[in-house]
Backbone and ligand atoms as CSV (ligand in chain L), in Angstrom:
chain,resi,resn,atom,element,x,y,z
A,1,MET,N,N,100.359,63.194,50.997
A,1,MET,CA,C,99.815,64.157,51.940
A,1,MET,C,C,100.481,65.513,51.800
A,2,ALA,N,N,101.749,65.540,51.376
A,2,ALA,CA,C,102.453,66.813,51.255
A,2,ALA,C,C,101.789,67.704,50.223
A,3,ASP,N,N,101.236,67.100,49.148
A,3,ASP,CA,C,100.569,67.889,48.124
A,3,ASP,C,C,99.301,68.541,48.662
A,4,ARG,N,N,98.626,67.855,49.591
A,4,ARG,CA,C,97.382,68.391,50.129
A,4,ARG,C,C,97.623,69.703,50.854
A,5,VAL,N,N,98.737,69.802,51.536
A,5,VAL,CA,C,99.051,71.025,52.259
A,5,VAL,C,C,99.294,72.167,51.281
A,6,LYS,N,N,99.911,71.875,50.163
A,6,LYS,CA,C,100.262,72.906,49.201
A,6,LYS,C,C,99.048,73.398,48.415
A,7,ILE,N,N,98.086,72.527,48.146
A,7,ILE,CA,C,96.961,72.889,47.287
A,7,ILE,C,C,95.773,73.314,48.143
A,8,SER,N,N,95.324,74.550,47.957
A,8,SER,CA,C,94.184,75.069,48.707
A,8,SER,C,C,92.887,74.515,48.109
A,9,PRO,N,N,91.775,74.592,48.876
A,9,PRO,CA,C,90.497,74.163,48.292
A,9,PRO,C,C,90.169,74.932,47.010
A,10,PHE,N,N,90.481,76.222,46.982
A,10,PHE,CA,C,90.211,77.024,45.784
A,10,PHE,C,C,90.975,76.488,44.576
A,11,GLN,N,N,92.254,76.169,44.774
A,11,GLN,CA,C,93.051,75.594,43.690
A,11,GLN,C,C,92.519,74.219,43.298
A,12,GLY,N,N,92.095,73.445,44.299
A,12,GLY,CA,C,91.532,72.121,44.030
A,12,GLY,C,C,90.283,72.207,43.171
A,13,ILE,N,N,89.444,73.205,43.444
A,13,ILE,CA,C,88.225,73.399,42.651
A,13,ILE,C,C,88.597,73.786,41.225
A,14,LEU,N,N,89.505,74.728,41.082
A,14,LEU,CA,C,89.893,75.174,39.736
A,14,LEU,C,C,90.550,74.063,38.927
A,15,ARG,N,N,91.298,73.189,39.619
A,15,ARG,CA,C,91.999,72.108,38.916
A,15,ARG,C,C,91.179,70.825,38.894
A,16,HIS,N,N,89.962,70.852,39.458
A,16,HIS,CA,C,89.041,69.707,39.483
A,16,HIS,C,C,89.687,68.495,40.145
A,17,LEU,N,N,90.235,68.736,41.343
A,17,LEU,CA,C,90.882,67.667,42.093
A,17,LEU,C,C,89.976,67.173,43.204
A,18,CYS,N,N,90.219,65.964,43.639
A,18,CYS,CA,C,89.459,65.333,44.715
A,18,CYS,C,C,89.452,66.240,45.959
A,19,PRO,N,N,88.284,66.418,46.615
A,19,PRO,CA,C,88.236,67.305,47.776
A,19,PRO,C,C,88.960,66.749,49.005
A,20,ARG,N,N,89.153,65.421,49.081
A,20,ARG,CA,C,89.800,64.851,50.266
A,20,ARG,C,C,91.324,64.885,50.153
A,21,CYS,N,N,91.881,64.348,49.089
A,21,CYS,CA,C,93.344,64.287,48.977
A,21,CYS,C,C,93.915,65.437,48.134
A,22,ARG,N,N,93.068,66.041,47.324
A,22,ARG,CA,C,93.466,67.119,46.406
A,22,ARG,C,C,94.641,66.719,45.512
A,23,THR,N,N,94.651,65.445,45.167
A,23,THR,CA,C,95.674,64.918,44.256
A,23,THR,C,C,95.002,64.236,43.063
A,24,GLY,N,N,94.037,63.353,43.344
A,24,GLY,CA,C,93.344,62.627,42.279
A,24,GLY,C,C,92.401,63.531,41.515
A,25,LYS,N,N,92.219,63.212,40.241
A,25,LYS,CA,C,91.375,64.034,39.386
A,25,LYS,C,C,89.913,63.568,39.436
A,26,ILE,N,N,88.995,64.525,39.437
A,26,ILE,CA,C,87.573,64.192,39.377
A,26,ILE,C,C,87.195,63.810,37.944
A,27,TYR,N,N,87.758,64.498,36.968
A,27,TYR,CA,C,87.517,64.191,35.556
A,27,TYR,C,C,88.793,63.599,34.960
A,28,PRO,N,N,88.670,62.480,34.223
A,28,PRO,CA,C,89.882,61.812,33.724
A,28,PRO,C,C,90.558,62.537,32.564
A,29,THR,N,N,89.784,63.340,31.815
A,29,THR,CA,C,90.358,63.964,30.621
A,29,THR,C,C,90.068,65.452,30.624
A,30,SER,N,N,90.736,66.144,29.732
A,30,SER,CA,C,90.488,67.566,29.538
A,30,SER,C,C,89.113,67.773,28.920
A,31,ILE,N,N,88.521,68.914,29.170
A,31,ILE,CA,C,87.209,69.219,28.605
A,31,ILE,C,C,87.285,69.334,27.085
A,32,PHE,N,N,88.458,69.588,26.556
A,32,PHE,CA,C,88.626,69.772,25.119
A,32,PHE,C,C,88.881,68.457,24.388
A,33,SER,N,N,89.110,67.366,25.120
A,33,SER,CA,C,89.473,66.118,24.445
A,33,SER,C,C,88.330,65.118,24.332
A,34,SER,N,N,87.298,65.234,25.182
A,34,SER,CA,C,86.211,64.260,25.089
A,34,SER,C,C,84.972,64.819,25.784
A,35,LEU,N,N,83.892,64.052,25.721
A,35,LEU,CA,C,82.673,64.433,26.418
A,35,LEU,C,C,82.920,64.381,27.922
A,36,PRO,N,N,82.227,65.234,28.678
A,36,PRO,CA,C,82.483,65.255,30.121
A,36,PRO,C,C,81.993,63.987,30.822
A,37,LYS,N,N,82.911,63.160,31.248
A,37,LYS,CA,C,82.582,61.970,32.025
A,37,LYS,C,C,83.446,61.981,33.277
A,38,MET,N,N,82.780,61.784,34.420
A,38,MET,CA,C,83.503,61.823,35.688
A,38,MET,C,C,84.109,60.472,36.014
A,39,ASN,N,N,85.167,60.504,36.835
A,39,ASN,CA,C,85.622,59.271,37.473
A,39,ASN,C,C,84.611,58.912,38.552
A,40,ASP,N,N,84.401,57.609,38.790
A,40,ASP,CA,C,83.503,57.191,39.864
A,40,ASP,C,C,84.118,57.445,41.227
A,41,GLU,N,N,85.425,57.223,41.308
A,41,GLU,CA,C,86.117,57.417,42.580
A,41,GLU,C,C,87.489,58.024,42.328
A,42,CYS,N,N,88.066,58.570,43.395
A,42,CYS,CA,C,89.404,59.140,43.313
A,42,CYS,C,C,90.424,58.011,43.143
A,43,ALA,N,N,91.339,58.160,42.197
A,43,ALA,CA,C,92.356,57.140,41.950
A,43,ALA,C,C,93.381,57.081,43.075
A,44,VAL,N,N,93.475,58.117,43.890
A,44,VAL,CA,C,94.488,58.178,44.943
A,44,VAL,C,C,93.917,57.704,46.285
A,45,CYS,N,N,92.810,58.314,46.737
A,45,CYS,CA,C,92.282,57.990,48.079
A,45,CYS,C,C,90.982,57.180,48.019
A,46,HIS,N,N,90.492,56.877,46.824
A,46,HIS,CA,C,89.300,56.048,46.605
A,46,HIS,C,C,88.020,56.640,47.193
A,47,LEU,N,N,87.940,57.952,47.254
A,47,LEU,CA,C,86.713,58.626,47.659
A,47,LEU,C,C,85.693,58.509,46.530
A,48,TRP,N,N,84.474,58.040,46.856
A,48,TRP,CA,C,83.406,57.974,45.850
A,48,TRP,C,C,82.831,59.371,45.670
A,49,PHE,N,N,82.813,59.841,44.427
A,49,PHE,CA,C,82.357,61.209,44.174
A,49,PHE,C,C,80.833,61.321,44.204
A,50,GLU,N,N,80.128,60.301,43.715
A,50,GLU,CA,C,78.662,60.333,43.738
A,50,GLU,C,C,78.202,59.543,44.957
A,51,ARG,N,N,77.844,60.260,46.008
A,51,ARG,CA,C,77.566,59.613,47.282
A,51,ARG,C,C,76.328,58.733,47.253
A,52,GLU,N,N,75.328,59.152,46.484
A,52,GLU,CA,C,74.069,58.402,46.457
A,52,GLU,C,C,73.355,58.683,45.144
A,53,GLU,N,N,72.301,57.923,44.882
A,53,GLU,CA,C,71.498,58.123,43.679
A,53,GLU,C,C,70.937,59.543,43.666
A,54,GLY,N,N,71.093,60.236,42.555
A,54,GLY,CA,C,70.580,61.600,42.441
A,54,GLY,C,C,71.418,62.643,43.149
A,55,TYR,N,N,72.637,62.272,43.493
A,55,TYR,CA,C,73.513,63.150,44.263
A,55,TYR,C,C,73.761,64.484,43.564
A,56,PHE,N,N,73.826,64.455,42.236
A,56,PHE,CA,C,74.208,65.664,41.517
A,56,PHE,C,C,73.032,66.578,41.175
A,57,LEU,N,N,71.864,66.320,41.737
A,57,LEU,CA,C,70.759,67.276,41.578
A,57,LEU,C,C,71.136,68.614,42.209
A,58,GLY,N,N,71.872,68.570,43.312
A,58,GLY,CA,C,72.330,69.805,43.954
A,58,GLY,C,C,73.270,70.592,43.058
A,59,ALA,N,N,74.037,69.868,42.237
A,59,ALA,CA,C,74.949,70.537,41.311
A,59,ALA,C,C,74.177,71.322,40.260
A,60,MET,N,N,72.975,70.863,39.936
A,60,MET,CA,C,72.165,71.574,38.943
A,60,MET,C,C,71.788,72.965,39.436
A,61,ILE,N,N,71.582,73.111,40.738
A,61,ILE,CA,C,71.276,74.430,41.302
A,61,ILE,C,C,72.491,75.353,41.140
A,62,ILE,N,N,73.670,74.814,41.390
A,62,ILE,CA,C,74.894,75.591,41.211
A,62,ILE,C,C,75.086,75.929,39.739
A,63,ASP,N,N,74.828,74.951,38.849
A,63,ASP,CA,C,74.925,75.213,37.400
A,63,ASP,C,C,74.003,76.359,37.002
A,64,TYR,N,N,72.779,76.316,37.516
A,64,TYR,CA,C,71.795,77.352,37.189
A,64,TYR,C,C,72.274,78.725,37.668
A,65,ALA,N,N,72.777,78.771,38.901
A,65,ALA,CA,C,73.269,80.048,39.437
A,65,ALA,C,C,74.455,80.568,38.620
A,66,LEU,N,N,75.366,79.678,38.257
A,66,LEU,CA,C,76.521,80.092,37.444
A,66,LEU,C,C,76.067,80.572,36.071
A,67,ALA,N,N,75.081,79.888,35.494
A,67,ALA,CA,C,74.575,80.290,34.174
A,67,ALA,C,C,73.896,81.654,34.246
A,68,MET,N,N,73.090,81.874,35.283
A,68,MET,CA,C,72.411,83.168,35.429
A,68,MET,C,C,73.428,84.290,35.630
A,69,LEU,N,N,74.418,84.039,36.474
A,69,LEU,CA,C,75.454,85.046,36.727
A,69,LEU,C,C,76.229,85.367,35.446
A,70,THR,N,N,76.623,84.341,34.727
A,70,THR,CA,C,77.429,84.543,33.516
A,70,THR,C,C,76.627,85.266,32.435
A,71,THR,N,N,75.387,84.837,32.198
A,71,THR,CA,C,74.591,85.494,31.154
A,71,THR,C,C,74.261,86.936,31.549
A,72,THR,N,N,74.098,87.187,32.841
A,72,THR,CA,C,73.844,88.560,33.288
A,72,THR,C,C,75.066,89.444,33.023
A,73,VAL,N,N,76.241,88.926,33.320
A,73,VAL,CA,C,77.472,89.694,33.067
A,73,VAL,C,C,77.643,89.930,31.571
A,74,ILE,N,N,77.414,88.882,30.764
A,74,ILE,CA,C,77.519,89.034,29.299
A,74,ILE,C,C,76.506,90.081,28.826
A,75,GLY,N,N,75.272,89.997,29.328
A,75,GLY,CA,C,74.236,90.960,28.936
A,75,GLY,C,C,74.596,92.379,29.341
A,76,ALA,N,N,75.161,92.555,30.540
A,76,ALA,CA,C,75.552,93.894,30.997
A,76,ALA,C,C,76.661,94.468,30.130
A,77,ILE,N,N,77.615,93.627,29.786
A,77,ILE,CA,C,78.713,94.088,28.913
A,77,ILE,C,C,78.161,94.471,27.544
A,78,LEU,N,N,77.284,93.625,26.995
A,78,LEU,CA,C,76.673,93.934,25.692
A,78,LEU,C,C,75.877,95.234,25.756
A,79,TRP,N,N,75.094,95.403,26.823
A,79,TRP,CA,C,74.261,96.598,26.953
A,79,TRP,C,C,75.120,97.865,27.018
A,80,THR,N,N,76.281,97.758,27.698
A,80,THR,CA,C,77.182,98.902,27.806
A,80,THR,C,C,77.596,99.417,26.429
A,81,PHE,N,N,77.822,98.492,25.507
A,81,PHE,CA,C,78.332,98.895,24.198
A,81,PHE,C,C,77.247,99.058,23.136
A,82,THR,N,N,76.069,98.390,23.327
A,82,THR,CA,C,75.090,98.386,22.237
A,82,THR,C,C,73.773,99.078,22.584
A,83,HIS,N,N,73.365,99.052,23.838
A,83,HIS,CA,C,72.053,99.545,24.284
A,83,HIS,C,C,70.899,98.874,23.541
A,84,TRP,N,N,71.063,97.569,23.253
A,84,TRP,CA,C,70.003,96.787,22.618
A,84,TRP,C,C,68.820,96.650,23.580
A,85,SER,N,N,67.694,96.160,23.052
A,85,SER,CA,C,66.520,95.898,23.890
A,85,SER,C,C,66.828,94.729,24.828
A,86,PHE,N,N,66.043,94.630,25.913
A,86,PHE,CA,C,66.248,93.565,26.897
A,86,PHE,C,C,66.118,92.194,26.248
A,87,GLU,N,N,65.113,92.033,25.395
A,87,GLU,CA,C,64.879,90.738,24.751
A,87,GLU,C,C,66.070,90.351,23.868
A,88,LYS,N,N,66.552,91.291,23.100
A,88,LYS,CA,C,67.696,91.008,22.224
A,88,LYS,C,C,68.943,90.686,23.048
A,89,LEU,N,N,69.137,91.433,24.148
A,89,LEU,CA,C,70.283,91.157,25.017
A,89,LEU,C,C,70.217,89.742,25.587
A,90,CYS,N,N,69.013,89.320,26.016
A,90,CYS,CA,C,68.844,87.976,26.584
A,90,CYS,C,C,69.198,86.907,25.560
A,91,VAL,N,N,68.667,87.045,24.350
A,91,VAL,CA,C,68.911,86.035,23.308
A,91,VAL,C,C,70.396,85.966,22.964
A,92,VAL,N,N,71.021,87.108,22.753
A,92,VAL,CA,C,72.439,87.122,22.366
A,92,VAL,C,C,73.309,86.617,23.521
A,93,ALA,N,N,72.994,87.021,24.749
A,93,ALA,CA,C,73.785,86.568,25.906
A,93,ALA,C,C,73.693,85.055,26.065
A,94,ILE,N,N,72.506,84.501,25.885
A,94,ILE,CA,C,72.346,83.040,26.002
A,94,ILE,C,C,73.106,82.336,24.876
A,95,LEU,N,N,73.027,82.861,23.667
A,95,LEU,CA,C,73.756,82.246,22.546
A,95,LEU,C,C,75.268,82.302,22.778
A,96,LEU,N,N,75.748,83.417,23.323
A,96,LEU,CA,C,77.181,83.520,23.614
A,96,LEU,C,C,77.601,82.597,24.760
A,97,PHE,N,N,76.653,82.314,25.666
A,97,PHE,CA,C,76.944,81.456,26.819
A,97,PHE,C,C,76.975,79.974,26.443
A,98,LEU,N,N,76.226,79.564,25.426
A,98,LEU,CA,C,76.072,78.140,25.092
A,98,LEU,C,C,77.395,77.369,24.970
A,99,PRO,N,N,78.427,77.903,24.319
A,99,PRO,CA,C,79.681,77.126,24.245
A,99,PRO,C,C,80.313,76.860,25.612
A,100,ALA,N,N,79.958,77.649,26.623
A,100,ALA,CA,C,80.545,77.475,27.956
A,100,ALA,C,C,79.785,76.465,28.807
A,101,VAL,N,N,78.681,75.924,28.308
A,101,VAL,CA,C,77.850,75.024,29.119
A,101,VAL,C,C,78.620,73.805,29.631
A,102,PRO,N,N,79.422,73.099,28.797
A,102,PRO,CA,C,80.161,71.950,29.359
A,102,PRO,C,C,81.102,72.346,30.493
A,103,ALA,N,N,81.786,73.469,30.356
A,103,ALA,CA,C,82.721,73.907,31.399
A,103,ALA,C,C,81.964,74.290,32.671
A,104,VAL,N,N,80.818,74.951,32.526
A,104,VAL,CA,C,80.025,75.352,33.689
A,104,VAL,C,C,79.450,74.121,34.383
A,105,THR,N,N,79.032,73.128,33.605
A,105,THR,CA,C,78.499,71.895,34.193
A,105,THR,C,C,79.570,71.183,35.017
A,106,ARG,N,N,80.772,71.104,34.464
A,106,ARG,CA,C,81.874,70.495,35.219
A,106,ARG,C,C,82.154,71.260,36.505
A,107,LEU,N,N,82.256,72.581,36.385
A,107,LEU,CA,C,82.561,73.401,37.556
A,107,LEU,C,C,81.460,73.278,38.605
A,108,GLY,N,N,80.204,73.228,38.165
A,108,GLY,CA,C,79.082,73.080,39.087
A,108,GLY,C,C,79.166,71.786,39.880
A,109,ARG,N,N,79.517,70.694,39.208
A,109,ARG,CA,C,79.651,69.415,39.918
A,109,ARG,C,C,80.811,69.445,40.911
A,110,VAL,N,N,81.934,70.019,40.488
A,110,VAL,CA,C,83.092,70.097,41.381
A,110,VAL,C,C,82.757,70.953,42.602
A,111,LEU,N,N,82.111,72.110,42.366
A,111,LEU,CA,C,81.713,72.968,43.494
A,111,LEU,C,C,80.756,72.234,44.420
A,112,TRP,N,N,79.813,71.485,43.850
A,112,TRP,CA,C,78.846,70.742,44.659
A,112,TRP,C,C,79.570,69.710,45.531
A,113,ILE,N,N,80.509,68.971,44.956
A,113,ILE,CA,C,81.254,67.973,45.730
A,113,ILE,C,C,82.019,68.650,46.870
A,114,TYR,N,N,82.658,69.780,46.585
A,114,TYR,CA,C,83.419,70.483,47.619
A,114,TYR,C,C,82.507,71.017,48.713
A,115,ILE,N,N,81.386,71.626,48.334
A,115,ILE,CA,C,80.457,72.167,49.334
A,115,ILE,C,C,79.896,71.043,50.190
A,116,ASP,N,N,79.475,69.954,49.534
A,116,ASP,CA,C,78.902,68.827,50.268
A,116,ASP,C,C,79.921,68.208,51.204
A,117,ARG,N,N,81.154,68.049,50.745
A,117,ARG,CA,C,82.206,67.467,51.597
A,117,ARG,C,C,82.600,68.423,52.723
A,118,PHE,N,N,82.471,69.735,52.491
A,118,PHE,CA,C,82.771,70.703,53.540
A,118,PHE,C,C,81.719,70.624,54.644
A,119,ILE,N,N,80.450,70.510,54.240
A,119,ILE,CA,C,79.358,70.443,55.216
A,119,ILE,C,C,79.336,69.111,55.945
A,120,ASP,N,N,79.533,68.029,55.198
A,120,ASP,CA,C,79.456,66.685,55.782
A,120,ASP,C,C,80.626,65.844,55.271
A,121,PRO,N,N,81.806,65.964,55.885
A,121,PRO,CA,C,82.997,65.333,55.328
A,121,PRO,C,C,82.976,63.803,55.316
A,122,GLU,N,N,82.419,63.179,56.315
A,122,GLU,CA,C,82.489,61.709,56.394
A,122,GLU,C,C,81.114,61.113,56.572
A,123,ARG,N,N,80.452,60.943,55.480
A,123,ARG,CA,C,79.153,60.257,55.533
A,123,ARG,C,C,79.282,58.998,54.758
L,1,ZN,ZN,ZN,91.268,61.656,46.624
């Protein structure tokens, strides 16, 4: 419990920690070591991360928003230096974004779990 006091929700999201105890990991491995596979439950407090069938459909909305935001920022930065056409900016921004898709997908799921647990902590 002492660790929970020290770790803020923001830090928990960045470190992909369980929203209840903020000690157990949501993902068992680093994103660089294997394909993204979640733990079913927290190893510390046994919170089930996937509350129901199709639970992570909400995470897809967050993934989409993060992808749109990131590609827009990449496109704006590119436009500042190149003044390419809109179509070319879109294609290049999406291609530059593709390597970040696994990280964004993980972050989207973690954000979804935190938002859902914030709105409805004990269901
Ligand atoms: Zn936990």
